[in-house]
N, C-alpha and C positions, 0 to 999 in steps of 0.2 A: 584742782585740789593737788597739792604736792603730794609726790609718793611718800607716805609715812605708814607706819604701823596701825592699823585701824583699831587694833585691841588697846591704844593708848589714846583715842580721840574721844572717848566718852559718848554721851547721848547725841550730841551734834554731828559727831563722825558717822553715827549709825542713820540719823535722819539724811544727812548728805547721800549716804550709801543707799537708801531707800529711793530718794528722789533719782539718783542716777540710774538705778535699775528700772526705775517706771520709765523712763526717758529712752532705754536702751530698748525695752519690750515693745514701747511705741512705735520705735523706728523699725525694728523688725516687723511687727504687724503691717505698718505701712509700706515696707518693701515687699512683703509677702502679697499684698493687694496689687500692687504696682506690676509685680511679676506675672501676677494672673492676667493683668491687662495687657502686658507685652507678650504673652503667649496668644492672647485672643487676637492682638492686631496682626502678629505674625501668621496665625492661621487664616484671618481675613485677608491678608496680603497674598498667601499662597493660593487662596481660592480665586482671587481676583486675578491674578497672573495666569491660573490654570483655565479660568473663564475665558480669558483673552486668547489663550493659545487655541482653544476648542472654537471660538468665534473665527480665528483665522483658517483654520482647517476647514470647517464648516463653509466658509465663503469660498475657498479654493474648491472644494468639491463641488459646490453649488455651480461655479463657474465652468468646471471641467464637464459636468454633467449637460448645462446649457450647450456649451460648444459641441458636445459628443452628440446631443439630441439633434442639433441643427445639421451637422454633417449625416448622421445616420439617417435623417429623413430623406436627404437627397439621394444617399446611396441606396437607401431601400426602394426608393421610387425607380431608380435605373434598374435594379434588380428584379423589380416587377415587371418592367418593361422587356428585360432580357428574357425572363420567363416566358411571356408572351409570345415573343419571336421564336424562342426555342422550341415552344409549342407547335407553331405554325410550321417550322422547319421539320419537327419530327413528324408531324401529319403529312406534310408534303413528301418527304422521304418515304414514308410507309407506303403512301400511293404510288411513287416511282418504283419502290421494290417490288409491290404487287404486279404492277404493270410489266416489270423485268422478269419475274416468275412467270407471268402468264405467256410472254413472248417466248422465253427459253424453253418452256415445257409443252408448249403448244402442239408441237409435232407428237410427242409422246402421249400427251392427252387425247389427240385426235385419233392416234392408232389404238389406243385402248377403248376409244368409243366404238370404233369400227369392229374390234375384236368382240366387245360385247354383244354388238348386233350380231355377229357372226355366231356366237354361243346360242343366242336367242333363236336365230334362223335354224340352226342344226337341231336344237331341242324340238322346235316345233316341227321340223321335217321329220323327226323321229317319234313323233306323237308324245312328247314328253312336256309336262307343265313347266313354263319358266319360272314357277316358284321355286323348282329346285336349283335355279342358276344363283347359289350363294355359298358362302366359305364353309359353313357346317356340313352341308352335304357333300361337297367334294371332299373334305377332310375326312369323313365318316366312310364315304363309298368309294372315292377314288384318291386316297392319300398319296401326297408325295412331297417328300421332305420333312425334316425334324419337327416343323411347326404344326403339320397335320397330326403327326403322331402324338405331340402333346396334347391336341385337341381331342384325339380318340381316348388319352389315358384320363384326361380330366372329365369328359363325358361318362366314361365307364364308373368311375370314381362316384360321380354325383348321382347316376341312376341306379347303380348297383349297390351302394353303401349309403350315401346320405340321404337319398329320397326314402328308403325303407325306415331308416332310424327316424327321421322326421315325422313319418306317419305313425310310428309307435309312440312316439313323444306326445304327439297331437291327440291321437284318438284310441291308442290302446295302450296307456301308461303302464297298466297292471298286467299286461299280456303275460303268458306263460312260454315256457320255451317251444311249444308246438305251434301257438299262433305266430309266434316270432319267426319261426321257420317258414310258417305258410304265407305270412306278409311279403318276406323276402321272394320266395318263389312267385307269388302273383305278380310282384313287380318286375322280375326278371323276365317271366313269361310275357306280360303285356308290352315291354318294350322290345322284348326279342321278336315278339310278333310284329310290331309296327316296323321294326327294322326290315325283317323279312318281306314285309308287305311293300314298303318302299322300293326295297330292292327290286323286287319282282316287277313293279310298276315302271321302274326306270332302267336300271343297269342290265337287268336280266331281257329287258323288253327291246333295248336298243344300246348295247354296250359300246357300239361304234361312236354314237353321238355323245356319251358320256366320256370316252376316251379323247375324243377330239375336244370337247370342252374343257376336259382336264388339261390338255396341252395349251390351249388357248389362255386359259386362267392363268397358267404357269407364266406365260409370256407378259401377261397384263400385271402380275405380281412383280415381275423384273422391272417391267417399265413403271410401275409405281414406286419401286425401290429407288431407281434412278431419278424420278421426279422429287421424292423426298431428298436425295442427296444434293440436287440441283438448288432445291429451296434453302437448304442448310448452308450450301457455299455462298449463294447470295446474300443470305441474312448476316453472315459472318464476314463479308467483304466490307473492309474498311474504307475503301476508295470511294469516296461521295463525289468524285468529279463528274460522273456521268448522271447525276440525279438534278443538275441544275440548281445547286443549293448556294451558289456563290453570293447571290443578294442576302440571304438570311446570315451567312457566315460573316459577311463583312459588317451588318447591322449588329450582331452578337459581339464581335471583335470591338466595334465602336463603344458599346455599352461597357464592355469590360475594361477598356482603357479608362473610360470616364469614372468608373467604380475604383480603380486603382489610384487614379489621380486624385479622387476625392479623399480616399484612405490615407494617401500620403499626406495631403493638406490637413486632414484631421491630426495626423501624428505631429505634424510641424506646429499646428497651433497650439495643441497640449504641451509640447515641448518649450513654446514661447511662454505659456502659462506658468509652467512649473518653474522655469529660469528666469522670466523677468516679471511678467504680472504678478505672481505671487509675492514678490518683494514690495510691490506697489500695494498689494491688498494688505500685507503686513503693516506696512508703514501708516496706511489708512486707518486700521483698526487700532494700531497704538495711538495715533492722533485722537480718535475718539475718546479715548480712555486716559488719554495722558494727564489731564487735569487731575482727574479723580485717583489715579494711580499715586501721582506726585504727592498729593495731599495725604494718601495713605501712608505712603514711604516716610514722609516727612514726620507724620504723627508718631509712627513706630520708632523713627530714629530719636526723636525726641524723648520718648518714654525710655527707650534702650539707655540713652546717655544718661538721663536722671536716675534710672535704676543702677547704672554702673557707680553713679556718684553716692547714692544712698549706701549702696553695697559696700563701698570703701569706708565710709561713715560708720557703718554698723561693725565692720572688721576692726576699725580703730578704736571704737568704744569698747568693743569686746576684750581687744587685747589690753587696754587701759584697765578694764575691770579686773581682768585676771591677774595683772603685775600688781594692782594697787589693792585688792580686797581678796580675791580668790586665794591668793597665795598666803594669807593668815587665816580666813575663815573657813575654806574648803569649798567646793562645788555645791555641796547640799545646802549650804546657806545663801547661795548666790540668786534668789528670786523675791519678790516683792513680798510674798505671804509669809517668808520664814521669819 
């Protein structure tokens, strides 16, 4: 229809306008539906491409896990064997250390045994029971050194303070001040009497034997300290050459070399997978989905091109209607129901 004033065209012109408006609305409706189809195909294409990438990543991770498990199985087997050899070595070393300690402390241990026999003989000769040949007795009745003073103070606190309190708590929880004082006095008198009785039967009876035993025990304590020092030095000695452990060390070293070599091979295999095999995996996955992906892309492209053509057509019709009719009638009259 040539561009002319619609107001001069009469009823036929209005029928023509109405038909052209209907055609424009039909084109717009069809374009809207096709645009929705285009969006659907675009989402489906994105999902398909994402699914392919996830399948590639899953396949690569699966291969990595398979390779890792194969190497880890061998590595763990060698680690277990190394652990067994290490346990045998530690046991053998412990035996050798015990033998060395026994050898290097044998003279001191033998001297202490003889000194202990001397004490027993001296006490027996003096008519004193060998039951008194212990650390507590000599600390209380023949102290020598700060350690014995510490034993005396601890014993005094336990018997003079702690024991009465324990008795009061256990049997006389509601005792008054008089009974409390009485309990303390009884405990002190009992243990004071026992102390005097033991003193009378031992040190007062034969002080020379006790003094001799005191000196001998002091020598034994010095020997024991030297034995502890020797043991500590031997256990801290890092030189294993004297324990005949070369066979174990060589076997452990062999296992460590195998473990390190397998770890290196594992890293190289994973590097090959990431740098080379992963590309082959990618190509394989793309090949499996190539036909379906190509069809989907072609379908999307066809819809896209058709929508582009229809959009140009709708724009052309819209501009034609604006220049031919809307210019004279106004926008409010440009619909089929008007």
